[in-house]
N, C-alpha and C positions, 0 to 999 in steps of 0.2 A: 769243167766242173761248174755246177750250179750252186750258188750260195744261198743261205737263208735270206739275206737281204734282198737278193734278186727275186726269190719266190714271193716275198712279202710285197714287193713292188708290183709284180704281176697280179697278185691277188687284189691289190688296191685298184687295178685297172679293170678286172673282170667282175668282181663282186657287185659293184653298184648297178651295173646293167642287169645282172642276174636278179637282184632284188626288185628292180623296177617293174619287171613283168611277172613276178611270182603270183600275185593275187589273181591277175587276169588269166594266167595259164591255168590256174586251178579251177576257176569258174568255167572256162571253156573246155576243160579236160584236154589241153594241148600238151602232148608229151614233150619234155624239154630236151629233145635230142641234140639240137644245136648248142644248148647251154652246157650239156655234159661234155660235148666235143671241145668247146672252148676251154673248159677247165683242164682237160687232158692235154690240149695243144699248148697250154701255158705251163705245163709240167707240174701242176699243183697236186698231183698224186705222188710226187717223188721226194717229199720232205725227208723221209726216213732212210732213203737209199744212201748207203755210205759214200763218203767222198771218193774213196778208192774206185768206185764204180761210176762216178760222174754225178752223184746226187749231192744233196746239201748236208747229209749226215745230221739232221736235226734231232733234238731230244723229243721224248714223248710229250712233254709239256708244251714244247714249241708247236708241234703238229696239232695238238688239241686246241691251242689258241686259235689256229686257223680253222679247225673244224667247227668250232662254235661260231666264228664269223660266217662260215659257209652256211651253216644251218639257219643263222639269223637272216641271211639273204634269201634262202629257199630251202626249207626243211625237206621237201621232197627230193630235191637234187642231192642234198647231203646224205640222206639215207640210201639213195639209189647208187651212190658211188662208194658206199661202205666197203664193198668187197675188194675194190682196188686198193684201199688203204690196208685192209686185212691181208691181202696177198703179199704186199710188200713186207708186212710185219712177219708173216710166215717165212718169207725168204731170208730174213735176218738170221735164222737158226737152221736154214736148209743147207744141203750139201753144195759144194762149190759149183758143180755143173748146173744145178738149178739156178743159182744166182747169175751165172754167166749167160744163161739162156734168157731169163725173164727180166732182169733189171734193164737191159737195153730196150725191151719192148715198152716198158713204162716210160723210159726217157724219150722214146720215139712217139709217145702220145697214145698208146693203146689203153683200152678200158677193159676191166675185168668185171664179170657178173657172177652170180651164184644161183645154183639150182640144186640145192641139197635137201630141202625139207619136203615132206610129203604129207598128205591128209588121209585120214582113215587109219584105223589100227591104233596101237599104243603110241603115245606121244614120243617122237624121236625115232620111230621104227622106219626102216628102209625096206621097201618091197621091190624097188627097181632092180632088175637082175642083169648080171653080166656073165656071159658064157665063157668057156675056156678059150674060144677063138676071138674074144674081145668084142662080141656083139652085145649091145645093150638095148633092153626094152623096158619101158616103164613110163611113169608120169610123175612130175614134180609140181609143187605149189610154193608160194612165197619165193618166187624166183627173182628176188630183188635185184634190179639193175640189169637183168639179162638182156632186155630189149635194147639197151644202149651199148652193149658190150661188144668187144672184138673176140673175147675169150670167156668161156663159162666154166666154172668149177663145179664138178658133180661128184656124186657118190652112188655106188651101187653095191649089191651083195653078190659075191661069187658063189660057185657051186659048193664051196665048203662052208658057206654061211658067214664068211669074213667080209668086212667092208673094204671096198676098193675105191680109191680117190683118183680122179683124173681131170684133165683140163682139155677142153675141145674148142676149136674155132667155132664161132657162132654160125657159120654157113655150112657146117658139116651136114651131109645128106642124112635125112631122117630126123633132124633136130628141128622141132617146131615150137616157136615162142608165141604165146597168146597174151594180149592185153585184156585180161578178164578179172583183174583184181577189183573187188567191189566194196572195199572198206569205206567207212565214213570219213576217214582222213588219210593223209599220205597217199592220195589217189594216183599220183604221178610217179610213184616209185617203181613202176613196172614189176609189181610183186605177184604176177599171175602164174599161169600154168606153163610148164615146159613138157612137151611130149617127146619121147625118144622111141623111135620105131626102126629097129634094125640098124641102129647107129653103130658104126665101127670105131673102136678105140685102138690107136696104133701103140706099139710098145713104148715109144718115147713120150707118150702123153699121160702115162701114169705118174702120180705124185706120191712120193714116199713121205709118210708121216712118222716123225721120230718117236720112239718110245721113251720112257722116263730115263733109262740109263744112257740114252743117246743125246739127251739135252744137256746144255751147259749146266754145271752144278749137280747133275744127276737128278734134277727135279722131276716129279711126276706131272706137275701142272705145266701146261704150255703158257708162255708169256703172251701168246696171241689171245687167249680167252679173256683176261682182264682188259686188254686193249679193245677188243671188239665190244665188250659190254660197256666200257666207258664211252665208246663211240655213241651208243644210244642215249646215254646221259647228256652228252654234248649236243645231240640233236634237240633234246628237251630244253637245254639251256639256250640254244639258239632260238627256239620257238618263244621262250619267255622274253628274250630281247626283242624279237620281232613284234610281239604283242605290245611291248612298251613303246616302240616306235609308232605303231598304229594308234595307240591311246593318246600319245602326245599330239600327233598330227590331227586326230579327230577333235580333240579339245580345242586346239588352236584354230582350226579351219572350218569346222562344221557344227560343233555342239553349241547349243544355246542354254543359258542358265534356266533352271526350272522357275516357274512363275513366282513362287514365294521365296526365291533366293534374293538376298540383298546385293549380290554381285551383278555388275553390269555385263561381265563377260564370263564365260565358263572357266577360263584360266584363272579367274580370281575367286571362284567358288571354293570354299574350304573343303567341301566334300569331294569335289573333283580333284583338288590338289592331293587330298589324302589317298584317293584311289590310285592316282598316277604315282605318288610316292611309294605306295605299297607294291605296285607292279614293278617299279624300279628296284626296290629292295629285294624282291623275290627273284628277279632276273639276275641281280648281282650275286645273290646267295647261290643260285644254280651254277653260274659260271665259276665262282670261287671254289665250289665243291669239286667241280670237274677238274680244274687245274691242280688242286691239291692232290686229288687221286692220281692224276697224271704224274705228278712228282714222285708218288710212291712207286709207280711202275719204273720210273727212271732210277730210283734207288735200288730196285730189284736188279736192273741191268748192271748198275755200277757194282753191286755186291755179288755178281756172278750167277744170278738167277737161281739162287738156292730155294729150296722148298719153303723155308721160313719166310723169306722176303716175298716170294710170290703169293703165299697165303695171306700175308699182311696186305699186299697190294690188292688182292682180290677182295678182301674185307673192306678196304677203303673205297674201292670202286663200287661195291654194293651200297655203301653209305652214300656215295655221291649220286648213285642212281635214285635212291629213295628221296634224297633232298631235291634233286633236279625235277623229278616227276611231280612231287608235291608243289614245288614252286611254279612249274610251268602250267599245271592245271589251274591253280589259283590265279595266276597272272592272267591267263586267258579268259577266265570267268570275269575278272574285275574290269576288263576292257569295256564291258557293257555298262558299268557304273559311271563311265566317263561321259557317255551320251545318253540322250533320252530315247524316245520311241524310234527315231530315225536310225539309231545305231544298229537296229536289227534288220535293216533293209538288206536284201540279198546282194544288191550291187556292191555294197561295201565289203562283203565277204569277211567280216570280222570274226565270224564263227569258225573260220578255218583254223585259227590258233588252238582252240579247245579241241576240235576234231582231230587235228594232227597230234597234239600232245596226248590225247586219250588213246589214239591208235598205237602210238609207240609204246605207251605205258601198258596197254593190254597184252602186248606180246612179251612182256617181261614183268610179271606181277611184283609190285614193290613190297607186298606183305611177306613174300619169301625172302626178299633182300633183308628186311629188318630181322626176320627170324634167324637167318643164317648168321648175320652179324652178332646178334645176341648170343647165339651158341658159341661163337668164336670168342667173344669177349668174356663170357662167363666160364666156359669150360675148356677153351683152347681147341674147340672142334674145328678142323679146317673146312673151308667152304667146299661144296661138292665139286667133283671133277667131271662135270657134264657139259662143259663149254658155256654154261650160263652164268659163271662166276669167274 
């Protein structure tokens, strides 16, 4: 059995090296294949696997403390492995045969990716088709992490118009993965196209999704949804912390006081100090919001995953997302107030923090988060059941 302390020690060994190469990898568009494998080999996707199955049995708050650390080291890698953490979370309420099948794969170092979203048509629509004999044809986009994965989670529509979920090995014949994501940020998340041409799904590869009455507490909302949404807030919090680290390093090692400053060094300039102090405060606020919302998910688990507790957790997660996005975007902007003209040099790649924060934020508009929280606080209206809350 792996303990939480052991996972923390492994993280302390792996994350510094991950952080050291993050900016250069982004500049060179070097996919972090080896880095993802190092995380998996260290067992760092297994925090939440129960001790009875060989995992650490960690709380939601404990795993999110690590996810923020991971995102601070490399936000691209953190988002790329989101599906692995999400799959473990799904398995916590899955049937016993699924747990017995997949938990050992995580403990052995396997990586999971996702290829569920599609472009064109109404938002959230699925046009990929699966026939009665299990043959799939279609195309996916935003296939985050799929290029790094051993297993890929997918969804298609059957002949009756129902959505069907399944998991395939990455090397299945007819499954083609492209590195064609061209976003301004999070460029190394492998969030591009997945093509399925005559792909065959075997009977044991289908994944059952529980309905409301089948969930603990009879809740309609899945506990996976707030977890996965909070994950994005944790990525933002990590970006803010990384921006702080770069701001401090630039002020100490590269920046010069502006000509009319009374300070002999940038670190003594009151305006530079103010900028760094504000970045630090915003990074602190983002992380604190994430961990507080994680504690709300833990309370939902402790209370039997009732609808009321999950609704409250989802509202707290939405609040954390709003706070984390606002904090990360502002922190990333303020980095440039620490240095002069040289701070914008491409070689420093300081703009990656804003680009990365903006890209994550655009996939999850914070205006909707605030509106939903307002409706919940004012009228008791539960957050939507669309997987985005």
